[in-house]
C-alpha positions in Angstrom: -60.3 37.7 -88.6 -59.0 41.3 -88.2 -55.5 42.6 -88.9 -54.6 42.1 -85.2 -55.7 38.5 -85.3 -53.8 37.9 -88.6 -50.6 39.4 -87.2 -50.9 37.4 -83.9 -51.2 34.2 -86.0 -48.1 35.1 -88.0 -46.2 35.7 -84.7 -47.2 32.3 -83.4 -46.2 30.7 -86.7 -42.7 32.4 -86.6 -42.2 31.3 -83.0 -43.2 27.7 -83.9 -40.9 27.7 -86.9 -38.0 29.0 -84.7 -38.6 26.2 -82.2 -38.8 23.7 -85.0 -35.3 24.7 -86.3 -33.7 24.0 -82.9 -35.7 20.8 -82.1 -35.6 19.0 -85.5 -32.3 17.5 -86.6 -33.5 15.9 -89.8 -33.5 18.3 -92.8 -36.3 16.5 -94.7 -38.4 16.4 -91.5 -37.7 20.1 -90.8 -38.7 21.3 -94.3 -41.8 19.1 -94.5 -43.1 20.2 -91.1 -42.4 23.8 -91.9 -44.2 23.6 -95.2 -47.1 21.9 -93.4 -47.3 24.6 -90.8 -47.3 27.4 -93.3 -49.9 25.7 -95.5 -52.1 25.2 -92.5 -52.0 29.0 -91.7 -52.6 29.8 -95.4 -55.7 27.6 -95.4 -56.9 29.3 -92.2 -56.5 32.7 -93.8 -58.2 31.7 -97.0 -61.2 30.4 -95.2 -61.5 33.7 -93.3 -61.2 35.8 -96.4 -63.7 33.7 -98.4 -66.1 33.6 -95.5 -65.9 37.2 -94.2 -64.3 39.2 -97.0 -63.1 42.8 -96.2 -64.8 45.9 -94.9 -63.1 48.2 -97.3 -60.4 48.4 -100.0 -57.8 49.6 -97.5 -58.3 46.5 -95.4 -58.0 44.2 -98.5 -54.8 46.0 -99.6 -53.3 45.6 -96.2 -54.0 41.9 -96.2 -52.5 41.2 -99.6 -49.6 43.5 -99.1 -48.6 42.9 -95.5 -50.3 39.7 -94.2 -50.6 37.0 -96.8 -47.0 37.4 -98.3 -45.5 37.0 -94.8 -46.8 33.5 -94.6 -46.6 32.5 -98.2 -43.0 33.6 -98.5 -42.1 31.1 -95.7 -43.9 28.3 -97.5 -42.0 29.2 -100.8 -38.7 29.4 -98.9 -38.9 26.0 -97.4 -40.2 24.5 -100.6 -37.3 26.0 -102.6 -34.8 25.1 -99.9 -35.8 21.5 -100.0 -35.4 21.5 -103.8 -32.1 23.2 -103.6 -30.6 20.6 -101.2 -32.3 17.7 -102.9 -30.6 18.6 -106.2 -27.3 19.6 -104.7 -24.5 17.6 -106.2 -22.5 15.2 -104.0 -19.1 16.1 -105.6 -16.3 18.2 -104.3 -16.1 21.8 -103.4 -15.8 23.1 -107.0 -18.9 21.3 -108.2 -20.9 22.5 -105.3 -19.7 26.1 -105.7 -20.7 26.0 -109.4 -24.2 24.7 -108.5 -24.8 27.3 -105.7 -23.5 30.2 -107.8 -25.8 29.2 -110.6 -28.7 29.2 -108.1 -27.8 32.7 -107.1 -27.9 33.8 -110.7 -31.4 32.4 -111.0 -32.5 34.3 -108.0 -31.0 37.5 -109.4 -32.7 36.9 -112.7 -36.1 36.7 -110.9 -35.4 39.9 -109.0 -34.4 41.6 -112.2 -37.6 40.4 -113.9 -39.6 41.8 -111.0 -37.5 44.9 -110.2 -40.4 47.3 -110.5 -42.4 45.6 -107.7 -39.2 45.0 -105.8 -38.3 48.7 -105.7 -41.9 49.7 -105.1 -42.0 47.7 -101.9 -38.5 48.6 -100.8 -39.2 52.3 -101.1 -42.5 51.9 -99.3 -44.6 53.3 -102.1 -48.4 53.2 -102.0 -49.6 54.9 -105.2 -50.1 51.6 -107.1 -51.5 49.6 -104.2 -55.0 49.4 -105.8 -53.4 47.8 -108.9 -51.1 45.5 -107.1 -53.0 44.4 -104.1 -56.7 44.4 -104.9 -58.3 41.3 -106.3 -59.4 41.4 -109.9 -56.3 43.2 -111.2 -54.5 40.2 -112.6 -50.8 40.4 -113.6 -50.9 40.0 -117.4 -47.3 38.6 -117.6 -47.0 34.9 -118.2 -44.8 33.4 -115.5 -44.9 30.9 -112.7 -47.0 33.0 -110.3 -49.8 33.2 -112.8 -49.9 29.5 -113.8 -49.5 28.1 -110.3 -52.2 25.6 -109.3 -52.3 27.3 -105.9 -53.5 30.6 -107.4 -57.1 31.3 -106.4 -58.6 34.5 -107.9 -60.7 34.9 -104.7 -57.6 34.7 -102.5 -54.9 36.4 -104.6 -54.2 39.6 -106.4 -52.1 40.3 -109.4 -48.9 40.6 -107.4 -49.1 39.3 -103.8 -47.6 35.9 -104.7 -44.9 37.5 -106.7 -44.1 39.7 -103.6 -44.0 36.6 -101.4 -41.6 35.0 -103.9 -39.4 38.1 -103.8 -39.3 37.9 -100.0 -38.6 34.1 -100.0 -35.8 34.4 -102.6 -34.1 37.1 -100.5 -33.9 34.7 -97.6 -32.9 31.9 -99.8 -30.1 34.0 -101.3 -28.7 34.6 -97.8 -28.8 30.8 -97.2 -27.0 30.1 -100.4 -24.4 32.9 -99.8 -23.7 31.4 -96.3 -23.2 27.9 -97.9 -20.8 29.4 -100.5 -18.8 31.1 -97.7 -18.6 27.8 -95.8 -17.2 26.1 -98.9 -14.7 28.8 -99.7 -13.6 29.1 -96.1 -12.9 25.4 -95.5 -10.1 23.6 -97.4 -11.0 20.4 -99.0 -10.5 17.5 -96.5 -8.9 14.4 -98.0 -8.9 11.2 -96.0 -6.9 8.1 -96.6 -9.3 6.0 -94.6 -11.8 3.8 -96.5 -14.9 2.1 -95.2 -14.6 -1.5 -96.3 -17.8 -2.9 -94.7 -21.3 -2.5 -96.0 -23.1 0.9 -96.3 -25.9 -0.3 -94.1 -23.5 -1.0 -91.3 -22.0 2.5 -91.6 -25.5 4.0 -91.4 -26.1 2.2 -88.2 -23.4 4.4 -86.8 -24.7 7.5 -88.4 -28.2 7.0 -87.0 -26.9 6.0 -83.6 -24.7 9.1 -83.4 -27.6 11.3 -84.5 -30.1 9.9 -82.1 -27.6 10.0 -79.2 -27.3 13.8 -79.5 -23.5 13.3 -79.0 -22.5 15.8 -81.8 -23.0 19.5 -81.6 -25.2 19.0 -78.5 -27.7 17.2 -80.6 -28.1 19.9 -83.2 -26.2 18.1 -86.0 -28.7 16.5 -88.4 -28.3 13.0 -89.8 -27.5 14.5 -93.1 -24.6 16.5 -91.6 -23.2 13.5 -89.8 -23.6 11.3 -92.9 -21.7 13.9 -95.1 -18.9 14.0 -92.5 -18.8 10.2 -92.4 -18.6 10.2 -96.2 -15.6 12.5 -96.2 -13.8 10.7 -93.4 -14.2 7.2 -94.8 -14.5 7.8 -98.5 -18.0 6.3 -98.8 -21.1 7.4 -100.6 -24.6 7.0 -99.2 -27.1 6.7 -102.1 -30.4 6.6 -100.2 -30.0 7.3 -96.4 -33.7 7.0 -95.6 -34.3 4.0 -97.9 -31.4 2.2 -96.2 -32.8 3.0 -92.8 -36.0 1.2 -93.8 -33.8 -1.7 -94.9 -32.2 -1.7 -91.4 -35.6 -2.0 -89.8 -36.5 -4.9 -92.1 -33.6 -7.1 -91.0 -34.0 -9.8 -88.4 -31.1 -8.3 -86.6 -31.8 -4.6 -87.0 -28.6 -3.3 -85.3 -26.4 -6.2 -86.0 -23.3 -4.1 -86.6 -23.6 -2.1 -83.4 -24.0 -5.4 -81.5 -20.9 -6.7 -83.2 -19.0 -3.6 -82.1 -20.0 -4.2 -78.5 -19.1 -7.8 -78.7 -15.6 -7.2 -80.1 -14.9 -4.4 -77.6 -16.1 -6.4 -74.7 -14.1 -9.4 -75.8 -11.0 -7.2 -75.9 -11.7 -5.9 -72.4 -12.3 -9.5 -71.1 -9.0 -10.7 -72.7 -7.0 -8.0 -71.0 -8.5 -9.0 -67.7 -7.3 -12.6 -68.0 
């Protein structure tokens, strides 16, 4: 593959990821599919590099400075985003703000640790490209990018993965900042309504509302609806996806929704008498 082919593949990936964001409501499904797409492109690039190599040093530098990081940073972003939300506490605003601010500190610490490379790229410098973006010049520092099981000396340089992580963390920082602003801008909602039926019955409603596309024109994820349900009815869902499997395993899979139809229909019929 030449640089034009690489860049065309990246454009196609970005377009597919953009469509995925609008078409996929489920957060877990979104991140898993996004990681899979990025990994597939990375494998395609790796096969091309190992099979064809490069015609000159300039071509190799361009690939590891401008091509590979554009894909790998997306893989890292979605991986870290999944971890961020998976570990996000379920408590109130103060607990979540503390968690998100601590994550921002971690991102800043990484940027500080790699400030030399950060400013090198930001200022469009080129004098150290042969050190940073040619294979064989390994980064002597002991950190995650060196010890990663994904690091292949035939498909990585001393700093291309670190550059990808810098790019990913910049995007992740924006995401976290937006989440912080959402929490700061919205007053804590306190409901005096309590769900007194089983959690599995409540999740029938959550999944039905999500699949019906009745909220936010279908763009609200099941997680978003579940969180709103929790706040409205003072309930906690411990394992949304596990509970859904439990729903499917019942003899009456949607017994609560059927019950709602029955009681409403009965009320209608009684009023007609």
